[in-house]
Backbone of each chain as ProteinMPNN parsed JSONL, in Angstrom:
{"seq_chain_A": "XXXXXXXXXXXXXXXXXXXXXXXXXXXXXXXXXXXXXXXXXXXXXXXXXXXXXXXXXXXXXXXXXXXXXXXXXXXXXXXXXXXXXXXXXXXXXXXXXXXXXXXXXXXXXXX", "coords_chain_A": {"N_chain_A": [[0.846, -1.191, 0.0], [0.855, 2.033, -1.088], [0.11, 4.566, -0.151], [0.416, 8.025, 0.154], [2.002, 9.476, -2.497], [4.618, 11.494, -3.502], [6.189, 13.237, -6.117], [8.728, 15.203, -7.797], [11.294, 14.247, -5.346], [13.245, 16.129, -4.85], [14.0, 19.315, -6.284], [15.418, 21.743, -8.398], [14.966, 24.935, -9.602], [15.103, 27.598, -12.023], [14.438, 31.092, -11.732], [11.328, 31.991, -13.071], [10.906, 29.668, -14.507], [8.669, 26.906, -15.154], [6.884, 24.299, -13.471], [5.526, 21.11, -12.439], [4.408, 19.701, -9.498], [3.906, 16.455, -8.465], [1.255, 14.526, -7.017], [-0.08, 11.635, -5.707], [-2.55, 9.382, -4.525], [-3.567, 6.244, -3.161], [-5.736, 5.466, -1.711], [-8.346, 5.995, -2.108], [-9.283, 8.451, -1.205], [-11.349, 11.29, -0.59], [-10.588, 13.884, 0.046], [-7.947, 16.07, -0.634], [-4.887, 17.871, -0.309], [-2.532, 20.624, -0.513], [0.401, 21.78, 1.046], [2.794, 24.195, 2.109], [5.923, 24.305, 3.76], [7.788, 26.326, 5.741], [10.67, 27.591, 7.451], [9.963, 28.641, 10.711], [7.408, 29.35, 10.002], [5.612, 27.328, 9.98], [3.189, 24.935, 8.69], [1.495, 25.895, 5.82], [-1.567, 26.2, 4.174], [-2.058, 25.7, 0.756], [-3.689, 24.995, -1.586], [-6.758, 23.127, -1.778], [-8.839, 20.183, -2.123], [-12.052, 18.775, -2.205], [-13.021, 16.718, -3.612], [-13.12, 14.967, -6.802], [-12.912, 17.204, -9.507], [-13.392, 19.443, -7.986], [-11.938, 22.231, -6.521], [-10.287, 24.442, -4.201], [-9.148, 27.525, -2.723], [-6.471, 27.916, -0.392], [-4.63, 29.298, 2.337], [-2.406, 30.532, 1.149], [-2.504, 30.898, -1.863], [-1.517, 32.234, -4.12], [0.345, 32.236, -7.117], [0.291, 29.571, -7.575], [-1.31, 26.8, -9.173], [-3.955, 24.368, -9.274], [-5.5, 21.227, -10.109], [-8.098, 18.785, -10.208], [-8.695, 16.153, -11.648], [-9.056, 13.469, -11.355], [-9.856, 11.13, -8.699], [-7.538, 10.137, -7.586], [-5.279, 11.751, -8.16], [-3.566, 14.867, -7.627], [-2.187, 17.358, -8.809], [0.21, 20.021, -8.394], [0.839, 23.119, -9.751], [3.431, 25.299, -10.659], [3.536, 28.217, -12.262], [5.289, 30.265, -12.998], [8.125, 30.256, -11.602], [9.32, 31.68, -8.53], [11.859, 33.039, -6.345], [10.732, 33.252, -3.785], [9.162, 31.039, -3.596], [10.698, 28.979, -2.851], [10.849, 26.212, -0.847], [9.573, 23.555, 1.281], [7.344, 21.237, 0.098], [4.307, 19.707, 0.878], [1.995, 17.12, 0.27], [-1.243, 15.978, 1.139], [-3.763, 13.591, 2.102], [-7.128, 12.523, 2.868], [-9.939, 10.639, 4.056], [-13.181, 12.04, 4.223], [-13.241, 14.429, 6.772], [-11.452, 13.086, 8.479], [-8.533, 11.206, 9.569], [-5.494, 12.619, 8.435], [-3.196, 11.772, 5.872], [0.154, 12.077, 5.024], [2.414, 12.847, 2.346], [5.945, 12.294, 1.593], [7.167, 14.644, 0.957], [8.389, 17.389, -1.097], [11.331, 18.947, -1.85], [11.976, 22.118, -2.862], [13.967, 24.349, -4.63], [14.351, 27.618, -5.739], [16.214, 29.463, -7.875]], "CA_chain_A": [[0.0, 0.0, 0.0], [1.81, 3.131, -1.241], [-0.307, 5.74, 0.6], [0.505, 9.273, -0.604], [3.283, 9.505, -3.183], [4.976, 12.779, -4.092], [7.373, 13.305, -6.975], [9.987, 14.582, -7.369], [11.692, 14.504, -3.954], [14.057, 17.349, -4.869], [13.952, 20.014, -7.566], [16.002, 23.08, -8.456], [14.443, 25.68, -10.747], [15.519, 28.987, -12.197], [13.325, 32.042, -11.708], [10.57, 32.075, -14.305], [10.582, 28.351, -15.032], [7.435, 26.305, -14.665], [6.956, 22.873, -13.187], [4.393, 20.499, -11.761], [4.666, 18.746, -8.429], [2.895, 15.413, -8.562], [0.776, 13.886, -5.803], [-1.03, 10.559, -5.984], [-2.899, 8.547, -3.371], [-4.241, 5.022, -3.58], [-6.644, 5.095, -0.618], [-9.685, 6.438, -2.507], [-9.661, 9.564, -0.345], [-11.985, 12.407, -1.281], [-9.955, 15.158, 0.396], [-6.512, 16.198, -0.863], [-4.445, 19.244, -0.064], [-1.121, 20.967, -0.654], [0.936, 22.704, 2.029], [4.21, 24.513, 2.072], [6.479, 24.433, 5.107], [8.942, 27.221, 5.78], [11.173, 27.763, 8.828], [9.303, 29.673, 11.504], [6.052, 29.655, 9.493], [4.743, 26.159, 10.083], [2.582, 24.489, 7.433], [0.456, 26.792, 5.327], [-2.383, 25.551, 3.161], [-1.986, 26.377, -0.54], [-4.962, 24.662, -2.23], [-7.291, 21.845, -1.358], [-9.918, 19.645, -2.959], [-12.919, 17.86, -1.463], [-13.426, 15.645, -4.508], [-12.76, 15.167, -8.208], [-13.567, 18.332, -10.145], [-13.614, 20.533, -7.024], [-10.749, 22.737, -5.848], [-10.501, 25.712, -3.522], [-7.922, 28.164, -2.282], [-6.116, 27.918, 1.013], [-4.128, 30.55, 2.903], [-1.356, 31.147, 0.327], [-2.687, 30.297, -3.181], [-0.96, 33.005, -5.229], [1.5, 31.66, -7.79], [0.087, 28.13, -7.697], [-2.568, 26.299, -9.716], [-4.216, 22.946, -9.07], [-6.662, 20.63, -10.75], [-8.416, 17.452, -9.641], [-9.471, 15.463, -12.684], [-9.346, 12.123, -10.85], [-9.776, 11.033, -7.238], [-6.205, 9.728, -7.147], [-4.187, 12.682, -8.444], [-3.792, 16.291, -7.294], [-0.927, 18.037, -9.122], [0.385, 21.439, -8.057], [1.614, 23.743, -10.824], [4.042, 26.615, -10.519], [3.532, 28.705, -13.637], [6.497, 31.079, -13.195], [8.703, 30.121, -10.273], [9.989, 32.821, -7.918], [12.652, 32.614, -5.181], [9.867, 33.149, -2.602], [8.516, 29.738, -3.596], [11.623, 27.994, -2.28], [10.161, 25.68, 0.316], [9.266, 22.132, 1.246], [5.927, 21.097, -0.218], [3.696, 18.446, 1.304], [0.656, 16.758, -0.157], [-1.922, 15.152, 2.13], [-5.091, 13.13, 1.715], [-7.913, 11.917, 3.934], [-11.367, 10.518, 3.837], [-13.758, 13.294, 4.714], [-13.254, 14.709, 8.207], [-10.781, 11.985, 9.151], [-7.087, 11.307, 9.718], [-4.753, 13.003, 7.251], [-1.972, 11.061, 5.547], [1.047, 12.985, 4.316], [3.526, 12.365, 1.557], [7.28, 12.526, 2.163], [7.564, 16.017, 0.699], [9.246, 17.793, -2.219], [12.17, 20.11, -1.525], [12.106, 22.939, -4.064], [14.796, 25.559, -4.568], [14.229, 28.476, -6.918], [17.388, 30.335, -7.875]], "C_chain_A": [[0.882, 1.243, 0.0], [1.407, 4.338, -0.415], [-0.307, 6.969, -0.289], [1.911, 9.367, -1.19], [3.505, 10.856, -3.828], [6.226, 12.621, -4.95], [7.5, 14.689, -7.581], [10.251, 14.816, -5.885], [12.483, 15.799, -3.841], [13.938, 17.993, -6.257], [14.614, 21.377, -7.411], [15.5, 23.746, -9.736], [15.136, 27.039, -10.849], [14.275, 29.862, -12.164], [12.652, 32.1, -13.074], [10.218, 30.732, -14.92], [9.264, 27.859, -14.445], [7.688, 24.835, -14.361], [5.693, 22.419, -12.475], [4.889, 19.526, -10.72], [3.526, 17.733, -8.445], [2.53, 14.862, -7.188], [-0.255, 12.849, -6.199], [-1.29, 9.779, -4.704], [-3.736, 7.361, -3.849], [-5.224, 4.539, -2.524], [-8.08, 5.514, -0.896], [-10.202, 7.567, -1.614], [-10.279, 10.686, -1.157], [-11.159, 13.696, -1.125], [-8.463, 15.093, 0.123], [-6.117, 17.657, -0.722], [-2.949, 19.369, -0.279], [-0.764, 22.005, 0.402], [2.367, 23.049, 1.637], [4.683, 24.719, 3.5], [7.766, 25.222, 5.03], [9.381, 27.407, 7.22], [10.466, 28.909, 9.53], [7.88, 29.977, 11.087], [5.1, 28.487, 9.635], [4.262, 25.71, 8.712], [1.467, 25.453, 7.048], [-0.246, 26.148, 4.139], [-2.368, 26.357, 1.877], [-3.324, 26.229, -1.277], [-5.449, 23.348, -1.662], [-8.464, 21.449, -2.245], [-10.732, 18.657, -2.131], [-13.455, 16.746, -2.353], [-13.039, 15.967, -5.939], [-13.6, 16.296, -8.806], [-13.776, 19.536, -9.264], [-12.286, 20.942, -6.401], [-11.074, 24.064, -5.192], [-9.179, 26.229, -2.989], [-7.732, 28.029, -0.786], [-5.64, 29.29, 1.444], [-3.187, 31.291, 1.953], [-1.433, 30.617, -1.108], [-1.95, 30.986, -4.328], [0.31, 32.363, -5.783], [1.392, 30.17, -8.026], [-1.277, 27.837, -8.328], [-2.713, 24.823, -9.409], [-5.394, 22.529, -9.936], [-6.885, 19.265, -10.123], [-9.326, 16.733, -10.646], [-9.818, 14.035, -12.28], [-9.298, 12.144, -9.328], [-8.339, 10.836, -6.777], [-5.151, 10.828, -7.208], [-4.548, 14.128, -8.146], [-2.486, 17.038, -7.557], [-0.953, 19.519, -8.774], [1.311, 22.061, -9.102], [2.144, 25.099, -10.405], [4.217, 27.149, -11.934], [4.792, 29.499, -13.963], [7.182, 31.169, -11.838], [9.436, 31.384, -9.827], [10.78, 32.325, -6.704], [11.813, 32.467, -3.912], [9.132, 31.812, -2.525], [9.473, 28.603, -3.2], [11.045, 27.517, -0.957], [10.151, 24.162, 0.251], [7.756, 22.007, 1.074], [5.432, 19.711, 0.182], [2.298, 18.329, 0.724], [0.052, 15.854, 0.908], [-3.267, 14.715, 1.586], [-5.789, 12.54, 2.934], [-9.302, 11.59, 3.403], [-11.996, 11.681, 4.593], [-13.797, 13.357, 6.233], [-12.542, 13.631, 9.015], [-9.271, 12.199, 9.146], [-6.443, 11.671, 8.39], [-3.493, 12.172, 7.113], [-1.122, 11.962, 4.669], [2.04, 12.22, 3.454], [4.85, 12.747, 2.198], [7.818, 13.915, 1.856], [8.424, 16.174, -0.553], [10.01, 19.034, -1.795], [12.453, 20.885, -2.81], [12.98, 24.158, -3.777], [14.629, 26.321, -5.861], [15.347, 29.51, -6.864], [17.127, 31.63, -8.635]], "O_chain_A": [[1.588, 1.493, 0.977], [2.286, 5.093, 0.001], [-0.935, 6.981, -1.347], [2.897, 9.34, -0.453], [2.676, 11.318, -4.612], [7.189, 11.962, -4.559], [6.48, 15.316, -7.864], [9.485, 15.527, -5.235], [12.39, 16.492, -2.828], [13.793, 17.302, -7.266], [14.4, 22.075, -6.42], [15.605, 23.176, -10.822], [15.683, 27.549, -9.871], [13.186, 29.418, -12.527], [13.315, 32.24, -14.101], [9.328, 30.656, -15.767], [8.81, 28.322, -13.399], [8.59, 24.213, -14.923], [4.905, 23.225, -11.98], [5.689, 18.637, -11.012], [2.349, 18.094, -8.439], [3.382, 14.746, -6.307], [-1.193, 13.145, -6.938], [-0.383, 9.544, -3.906], [-4.503, 7.462, -4.807], [-5.518, 3.346, -2.445], [-8.939, 5.404, -0.022], [-11.391, 7.637, -1.306], [-9.821, 11.006, -2.254], [-11.053, 14.491, -2.059], [-7.783, 14.177, 0.585], [-6.912, 18.56, -0.983], [-2.202, 18.391, -0.237], [-1.498, 22.966, 0.632], [3.044, 22.298, 0.935], [3.951, 25.236, 4.343], [8.712, 24.837, 4.343], [8.546, 27.383, 8.124], [10.383, 30.017, 9.0], [7.203, 30.773, 11.737], [3.896, 28.644, 9.43], [4.855, 26.061, 7.693], [0.604, 25.779, 7.863], [0.391, 25.624, 3.225], [-2.633, 27.559, 1.893], [-4.002, 27.219, -1.553], [-4.67, 22.554, -1.135], [-9.002, 22.256, -3.004], [-10.172, 17.806, -1.44], [-14.251, 15.921, -1.906], [-12.674, 17.099, -6.254], [-14.819, 16.343, -8.641], [-14.284, 20.557, -9.728], [-11.586, 20.112, -5.821], [-12.029, 24.737, -5.582], [-8.219, 25.477, -2.824], [-8.692, 28.027, -0.014], [-6.156, 30.313, 0.994], [-3.158, 32.522, 1.939], [-0.502, 29.939, -1.542], [-1.775, 30.394, -5.392], [1.221, 31.999, -5.039], [2.291, 29.563, -8.61], [-2.263, 28.525, -8.059], [-1.72, 24.105, -9.295], [-6.167, 23.355, -10.421], [-5.961, 18.667, -9.572], [-10.549, 16.713, -10.506], [-10.768, 13.454, -12.805], [-8.756, 13.077, -8.736], [-7.958, 11.307, -5.706], [-4.225, 10.841, -6.396], [-5.676, 14.563, -8.377], [-1.748, 17.325, -6.615], [-1.99, 20.178, -8.85], [2.428, 21.589, -9.312], [1.415, 25.935, -9.87], [4.975, 26.58, -12.72], [5.306, 29.418, -15.078], [6.867, 32.039, -11.027], [10.08, 32.065, -10.626], [10.422, 31.314, -6.1], [12.139, 31.65, -3.05], [8.542, 31.49, -1.494], [9.104, 27.429, -3.212], [10.784, 28.316, -0.058], [10.651, 23.561, -0.7], [6.988, 22.606, 1.825], [6.049, 18.692, -0.129], [1.529, 19.289, 0.69], [0.76, 15.05, 1.515], [-3.846, 15.374, 0.721], [-5.148, 12.117, 3.896], [-9.773, 12.184, 2.434], [-11.386, 12.234, 5.507], [-14.316, 12.457, 6.893], [-12.977, 13.296, 10.117], [-8.795, 13.266, 8.758], [-6.79, 11.114, 7.348], [-2.805, 11.895, 8.095], [-1.607, 12.539, 3.695], [2.451, 11.107, 3.781], [4.881, 13.437, 3.217], [8.823, 14.326, 2.435], [9.086, 15.239, -1.003], [9.416, 20.047, -1.427], [13.089, 20.37, -3.73], [12.758, 24.894, -2.815], [14.748, 25.756, -6.949], [15.423, 30.32, -5.94], [18.014, 32.479, -8.731]]}, "seq_chain_B": "XXXXXXXXXXXXXXXXXXXXXXXXXXXXXXXXXXXXXXXXXXXXXXXXXXXXXXXXXXXXXXXXXXXXXXXXXXXXXXXXXXXXXXXXXXXXXXXXXXXXXXXXXXXXXXXX", "coords_chain_B": {"N_chain_B": [[-10.704, 35.002, 11.386], [-9.253, 31.842, 11.632], [-6.775, 31.051, 13.983], [-4.02, 29.165, 15.031], [-2.144, 28.322, 17.789], [0.87, 27.25, 19.228], [2.44, 26.51, 22.205], [5.138, 25.608, 24.34], [7.522, 26.873, 21.83], [9.754, 25.324, 21.705], [11.102, 22.6, 23.581], [12.892, 21.004, 26.138], [13.403, 18.085, 27.926], [14.285, 15.808, 30.605], [14.765, 12.303, 30.066], [12.116, 10.047, 30.812], [10.411, 11.738, 32.143], [7.045, 13.005, 32.521], [5.132, 14.954, 30.23], [3.563, 17.926, 28.897], [2.153, 19.242, 26.006], [0.957, 22.188, 24.468], [-1.864, 23.524, 22.697], [-3.657, 26.07, 21.166], [-6.635, 27.586, 19.84], [-8.428, 30.034, 17.95], [-11.058, 30.151, 17.017], [-13.9, 28.471, 17.883], [-15.479, 26.924, 16.266], [-14.931, 24.229, 15.147], [-14.386, 21.135, 13.393], [-12.821, 18.927, 13.94], [-9.773, 18.06, 15.704], [-6.358, 17.461, 15.222], [-3.368, 15.829, 16.268], [-0.007, 15.759, 15.262], [3.114, 14.167, 14.46], [6.386, 15.09, 13.482], [9.353, 14.079, 12.138], [12.781, 15.127, 11.625], [13.292, 16.278, 8.328], [11.3, 14.699, 7.286], [7.915, 13.622, 6.401], [4.632, 14.296, 7.846], [3.12, 12.5, 10.549], [0.089, 11.268, 11.624], [-0.995, 11.334, 14.968], [-3.099, 11.416, 16.895], [-6.598, 11.853, 16.64], [-9.168, 14.008, 17.437], [-12.567, 14.245, 17.574], [-14.964, 16.944, 17.419], [-16.987, 16.517, 19.227], [-15.869, 14.99, 21.149], [-13.928, 14.538, 24.191], [-11.42, 13.577, 24.78], [-8.649, 11.575, 23.557], [-6.814, 8.541, 23.447], [-3.681, 6.937, 22.942], [-1.568, 4.495, 23.511], [1.195, 5.737, 25.196], [0.337, 8.285, 24.85], [-1.928, 10.96, 25.303], [-4.55, 12.938, 24.313], [-6.366, 15.883, 24.863], [-9.376, 17.829, 24.515], [-10.807, 20.972, 24.745], [-13.264, 22.563, 23.581], [-14.752, 24.872, 24.052], [-13.065, 26.626, 25.392], [-11.099, 26.803, 23.555], [-8.806, 25.127, 23.48], [-6.298, 22.551, 23.416], [-4.501, 19.763, 24.679], [-1.564, 17.771, 24.549], [-0.536, 15.005, 26.112], [2.325, 13.355, 27.133], [3.434, 10.44, 28.426], [5.999, 9.17, 30.552], [8.456, 9.877, 29.06], [10.629, 9.209, 26.238], [13.857, 9.005, 24.571], [13.319, 8.492, 21.86], [11.001, 9.884, 21.44], [11.654, 12.374, 20.682], [11.055, 14.967, 18.508], [9.197, 17.102, 16.244], [6.088, 18.342, 17.214], [2.903, 18.855, 15.984], [-0.207, 20.571, 15.975], [-3.455, 20.59, 14.475], [-6.415, 22.078, 13.222], [-9.594, 21.32, 11.89], [-11.849, 23.124, 10.015], [-15.333, 23.886, 10.445], [-16.766, 25.365, 8.535], [-15.588, 25.522, 5.967], [-13.992, 23.374, 5.31], [-11.25, 23.709, 5.523], [-7.983, 22.975, 6.778], [-6.084, 23.978, 9.404], [-2.855, 24.602, 10.573], [-0.834, 24.713, 13.571], [2.399, 26.15, 14.476], [4.012, 24.324, 15.645], [5.719, 22.396, 18.231], [8.966, 21.902, 19.13], [10.393, 19.13, 20.378], [12.764, 17.835, 22.616], [14.124, 15.073, 24.04], [16.135, 14.349, 26.654], [18.708, 12.019, 27.047]], "CA_chain_B": [[-9.753, 34.056, 10.809], [-8.769, 30.873, 12.619], [-5.348, 31.009, 14.258], [-3.635, 28.057, 15.897], [-0.9, 28.683, 18.461], [1.453, 26.192, 20.049], [3.407, 26.991, 23.173], [6.242, 26.441, 23.863], [8.041, 26.549, 20.507], [10.744, 24.257, 21.886], [11.072, 22.071, 24.944], [13.85, 19.928, 26.422], [13.12, 17.466, 29.232], [15.023, 14.558, 30.812], [14.071, 11.045, 29.804], [11.317, 9.5, 31.903], [9.434, 12.7, 32.659], [5.775, 13.224, 31.846], [5.125, 16.32, 29.734], [2.332, 18.404, 28.262], [2.274, 20.221, 24.931], [-0.274, 22.973, 24.392], [-2.354, 24.039, 21.418], [-4.857, 26.89, 21.331], [-7.223, 28.042, 18.581], [-9.226, 31.232, 18.215], [-12.456, 29.957, 16.61], [-14.309, 27.163, 18.413], [-16.297, 26.204, 15.282], [-14.067, 23.256, 14.489], [-14.96, 19.807, 13.238], [-11.939, 18.038, 14.692], [-8.403, 18.514, 15.963], [-5.394, 16.369, 15.106], [-1.976, 15.998, 16.663], [0.918, 15.096, 14.357], [4.537, 14.137, 14.756], [7.243, 15.23, 12.302], [10.78, 13.892, 12.345], [13.537, 16.012, 10.718], [13.384, 15.881, 6.929], [10.248, 13.735, 6.945], [6.537, 14.093, 6.393], [3.912, 14.269, 9.116], [2.393, 11.287, 10.894], [-0.997, 11.558, 12.55], [-0.916, 10.616, 16.244], [-4.423, 11.319, 17.499], [-7.644, 12.699, 16.063], [-10.277, 14.192, 18.362], [-13.736, 14.897, 16.979], [-15.393, 18.086, 18.242], [-17.895, 16.031, 20.264], [-15.119, 14.197, 22.114], [-13.125, 15.293, 25.14], [-10.041, 13.112, 24.764], [-8.302, 10.349, 22.861], [-5.592, 7.954, 23.992], [-2.985, 5.914, 22.165], [-0.342, 4.137, 24.214], [1.627, 6.73, 26.192], [-0.154, 9.597, 24.439], [-3.317, 11.31, 25.588], [-4.882, 14.279, 23.852], [-7.642, 16.387, 25.347], [-9.933, 18.939, 23.753], [-11.818, 21.823, 25.374], [-13.629, 23.425, 22.46], [-15.282, 26.157, 24.509], [-11.956, 27.52, 25.729], [-10.173, 26.837, 22.42], [-7.534, 24.55, 23.897], [-6.033, 21.129, 23.411], [-3.202, 19.392, 25.222], [-1.036, 16.44, 24.258], [0.195, 14.516, 27.278], [3.206, 12.223, 26.83], [3.864, 9.819, 29.676], [7.28, 8.442, 30.595], [9.089, 10.247, 27.786], [11.798, 8.45, 25.796], [14.598, 9.738, 23.525], [12.651, 8.31, 20.581], [9.887, 10.829, 21.321], [12.19, 13.638, 20.175], [10.471, 15.288, 17.203], [8.32, 18.268, 16.295], [4.688, 17.963, 17.359], [2.028, 19.894, 15.441], [-1.65, 20.361, 16.05], [-4.175, 21.153, 13.343], [-7.868, 22.07, 13.385], [-10.376, 21.315, 10.656], [-12.931, 24.069, 10.215], [-16.667, 23.475, 10.042], [-17.441, 26.098, 7.483], [-15.048, 25.45, 4.606], [-13.134, 22.19, 5.172], [-9.826, 23.994, 5.612], [-7.251, 22.45, 7.928], [-5.108, 24.997, 9.761], [-1.827, 24.077, 11.467], [0.048, 25.511, 14.396], [3.782, 26.126, 14.019], [4.667, 23.161, 16.215], [6.625, 22.416, 19.373], [10.128, 21.026, 18.905], [10.635, 18.438, 21.637], [14.028, 17.094, 22.727], [14.192, 14.278, 25.261], [17.543, 14.176, 27.013], [18.955, 10.667, 27.592]], "C_chain_B": [[-9.22, 33.14, 11.908], [-7.26, 30.952, 12.752], [-5.086, 29.906, 15.275], [-2.248, 28.348, 16.462], [-0.422, 27.521, 19.303], [2.56, 26.77, 20.915], [3.809, 25.813, 24.075], [6.658, 26.061, 22.444], [9.053, 25.423, 20.566], [10.774, 23.871, 23.359], [12.103, 20.955, 25.062], [13.557, 19.391, 27.817], [13.946, 16.194, 29.365], [14.136, 13.352, 30.531], [13.302, 10.58, 31.044], [10.26, 10.452, 32.438], [8.142, 12.658, 31.852], [5.756, 14.679, 31.373], [3.822, 16.629, 29.009], [2.682, 19.433, 27.202], [0.916, 20.895, 24.741], [-0.585, 23.459, 22.989], [-3.599, 24.863, 21.704], [-5.332, 27.379, 19.972], [-8.259, 29.112, 18.879], [-10.714, 31.047, 17.912], [-12.887, 28.558, 17.034], [-15.161, 26.353, 17.438], [-15.436, 25.236, 14.475], [-14.791, 21.931, 14.386], [-14.145, 18.777, 14.004], [-10.589, 18.696, 14.904], [-7.494, 17.296, 15.894], [-4.059, 16.78, 15.681], [-1.121, 15.14, 15.73], [2.321, 15.11, 14.947], [5.302, 14.291, 13.449], [8.693, 15.061, 12.716], [11.544, 14.723, 11.317], [13.615, 15.449, 9.305], [12.308, 14.931, 6.466], [8.885, 14.404, 6.851], [5.919, 13.987, 7.77], [3.19, 12.939, 9.288], [1.334, 11.647, 11.911], [-0.868, 10.691, 13.798], [-2.301, 10.352, 16.826], [-5.352, 12.286, 16.789], [-8.769, 12.785, 17.077], [-11.41, 14.89, 17.619], [-14.245, 15.966, 17.939], [-16.316, 17.658, 19.378], [-17.168, 15.248, 21.354], [-14.306, 15.096, 23.033], [-11.664, 14.86, 25.119], [-9.914, 11.842, 23.928], [-6.969, 9.859, 23.41], [-5.022, 6.94, 23.027], [-1.666, 5.64, 22.86], [0.005, 5.145, 25.293], [1.121, 8.14, 25.876], [-1.617, 9.765, 24.819], [-3.548, 12.74, 25.144], [-6.252, 14.656, 24.383], [-8.083, 17.56, 24.494], [-10.981, 19.656, 24.59], [-12.207, 22.863, 24.331], [-14.048, 24.812, 22.927], [-14.175, 27.139, 24.866], [-10.916, 27.575, 24.62], [-8.818, 26.244, 22.74], [-7.506, 23.039, 23.732], [-4.659, 20.894, 24.024], [-2.846, 17.982, 24.75], [-0.138, 16.053, 25.417], [1.019, 13.312, 26.837], [3.725, 11.684, 28.152], [5.209, 9.12, 29.498], [8.08, 8.655, 29.316], [10.375, 9.444, 27.54], [12.552, 9.252, 24.74], [13.965, 9.624, 22.146], [11.444, 9.208, 20.379], [10.356, 12.177, 20.788], [11.724, 13.856, 18.74], [9.768, 16.63, 17.336], [6.876, 17.78, 16.307], [3.824, 19.138, 16.904], [0.575, 19.545, 15.709], [-2.303, 21.085, 14.875], [-5.664, 21.043, 13.6], [-8.528, 22.074, 12.014], [-11.619, 22.158, 10.905], [-14.262, 23.497, 9.745], [-17.066, 24.055, 8.708], [-16.898, 25.834, 6.086], [-14.039, 24.327, 4.406], [-11.643, 22.489, 5.233], [-9.244, 23.381, 6.875], [-6.098, 23.399, 8.194], [-4.163, 24.444, 10.82], [-1.254, 25.146, 12.383], [1.476, 25.366, 13.893], [4.592, 25.001, 14.644], [5.485, 23.452, 17.456], [7.729, 21.416, 19.099], [10.544, 20.443, 20.237], [11.95, 17.678, 21.579], [14.048, 16.394, 24.073], [15.651, 13.933, 25.525], [17.774, 12.798, 27.629], [19.536, 10.717, 29.009]], "O_chain_B": [[-8.794, 33.598, 12.968], [-6.543, 30.925, 11.752], [-5.828, 29.737, 16.243], [-1.298, 28.588, 15.716], [-1.206, 26.883, 20.005], [3.484, 27.423, 20.43], [2.934, 25.082, 24.539], [6.203, 25.048, 21.913], [9.205, 24.66, 19.613], [10.514, 24.682, 24.248], [12.184, 20.074, 24.206], [13.473, 20.157, 28.777], [14.275, 15.563, 28.361], [12.922, 13.385, 30.735], [13.78, 10.705, 32.172], [9.319, 10.027, 33.109], [8.139, 12.324, 30.667], [6.308, 15.549, 32.046], [3.091, 15.738, 28.574], [3.419, 20.383, 27.466], [-0.132, 20.256, 24.84], [0.311, 23.764, 22.201], [-4.5, 24.406, 22.408], [-4.529, 27.565, 19.058], [-8.892, 29.098, 19.934], [-11.547, 31.733, 18.504], [-12.303, 27.569, 16.592], [-15.53, 25.218, 17.739], [-15.243, 25.411, 13.272], [-15.687, 21.63, 15.175], [-14.695, 17.873, 14.634], [-10.305, 19.757, 14.348], [-7.812, 16.237, 16.435], [-3.664, 17.943, 15.593], [-1.438, 13.985, 15.443], [2.663, 15.931, 15.797], [4.93, 13.708, 12.431], [9.201, 15.813, 13.547], [11.013, 15.001, 10.241], [13.963, 14.284, 9.11], [12.39, 14.403, 5.357], [8.722, 15.581, 7.172], [6.589, 13.635, 8.741], [2.717, 12.335, 8.325], [1.63, 12.256, 12.94], [-0.66, 9.481, 13.71], [-2.635, 9.227, 17.198], [-4.957, 13.383, 16.392], [-9.275, 11.759, 17.532], [-11.235, 15.992, 17.099], [-13.983, 15.898, 19.14], [-16.42, 18.357, 20.386], [-17.768, 14.882, 22.364], [-14.029, 16.252, 22.714], [-10.771, 15.659, 25.401], [-10.887, 11.147, 23.635], [-6.107, 10.653, 23.787], [-5.75, 6.185, 22.382], [-0.748, 6.459, 22.805], [-0.79, 5.388, 26.202], [1.459, 9.087, 26.586], [-2.429, 8.851, 24.679], [-2.825, 13.649, 25.553], [-7.184, 13.852, 24.357], [-7.269, 18.204, 23.833], [-11.925, 19.039, 25.084], [-11.567, 23.908, 24.209], [-13.738, 25.811, 22.277], [-14.324, 28.345, 24.668], [-9.943, 28.322, 24.73], [-7.79, 26.782, 22.329], [-8.514, 22.348, 23.881], [-3.763, 21.729, 23.9], [-3.714, 17.126, 24.58], [0.885, 16.689, 25.672], [0.494, 12.369, 26.245], [4.383, 12.4, 28.906], [5.509, 8.561, 28.444], [8.345, 7.706, 28.578], [11.091, 9.06, 28.465], [11.954, 10.098, 24.075], [14.06, 10.553, 21.344], [10.913, 9.292, 19.271], [9.532, 13.035, 20.474], [11.972, 13.026, 17.865], [9.748, 17.224, 18.414], [6.491, 16.919, 15.516], [3.987, 20.264, 17.373], [0.181, 18.379, 15.674], [-1.769, 22.064, 14.354], [-6.133, 20.037, 14.133], [-8.072, 22.753, 11.094], [-12.348, 21.942, 11.872], [-14.322, 22.731, 8.783], [-17.624, 23.366, 7.854], [-17.647, 25.909, 5.112], [-13.303, 24.333, 3.419], [-10.838, 21.585, 5.01], [-9.914, 23.28, 7.902], [-5.24, 23.608, 7.336], [-4.598, 23.891, 11.83], [-1.192, 26.323, 12.028], [1.747, 24.565, 12.998], [5.724, 24.744, 14.234], [5.892, 24.587, 17.705], [7.472, 20.235, 18.866], [10.995, 21.166, 21.125], [12.222, 16.964, 20.614], [13.996, 17.04, 25.121], [16.31, 13.296, 24.703], [17.126, 12.439, 28.612], [19.799, 9.673, 29.606]]}, "name": "protein", "num_of_chains": 2, "seq": "XXXXXXXXXXXXXXXXXXXXXXXXXXXXXXXXXXXXXXXXXXXXXXXXXXXXXXXXXXXXXXXXXXXXXXXXXXXXXXXXXXXXXXXXXXXXXXXXXXXXXXXXXXXXXXXXXXXXXXXXXXXXXXXXXXXXXXXXXXXXXXXXXXXXXXXXXXXXXXXXXXXXXXXXXXXXXXXXXXXXXXXXXXXXXXXXXXXXXXXXXXXXXXXXXXXXXXXXXXXXXXX"}
């Protein structure tokens, strides 16, 4: 049972480049979310989804796009990377109103 | 706006001691509260989930309580061990919009 899988584990980008962080879960969870974790800031919610075809903004959505075309996948897109987006990104999933399961994280550096 | 605060930010205690970590939240309209553990460089692992209708949950040496009316939760760790060293985070799930808001965590170090 893979749980929540995030790829890649590490990524270095140049300012202005675009990329997609992948997140997949195999637990048939309705709820999926993306967080970023920065020193001294804790985890901040970027975007979340309560089911396929439904997405909503979290606390810090600017500069990020998401889509939820299937229950399993919830990719996070950076359209034009900025140094302020250097962070560790975590994807999480849960059945509605239940325990959250986290991926191992993606460490992103934007130069 | 819901805010979640964890005090202290860091804590060091000798092995074997019982300890309490605190979490407070500003809006009592929550659906549930979770406590997580995060080891350095790793993802988060859920420890305990308390529904808003519950007062406490227990798992092994861990006990979490919830007082929704005062906006507080505590995580009690009994007979602490060096392996308990980690960052502990609490998170509340909101009733109104399904958002889950985290505190900044308490970094715990158990001294052998």
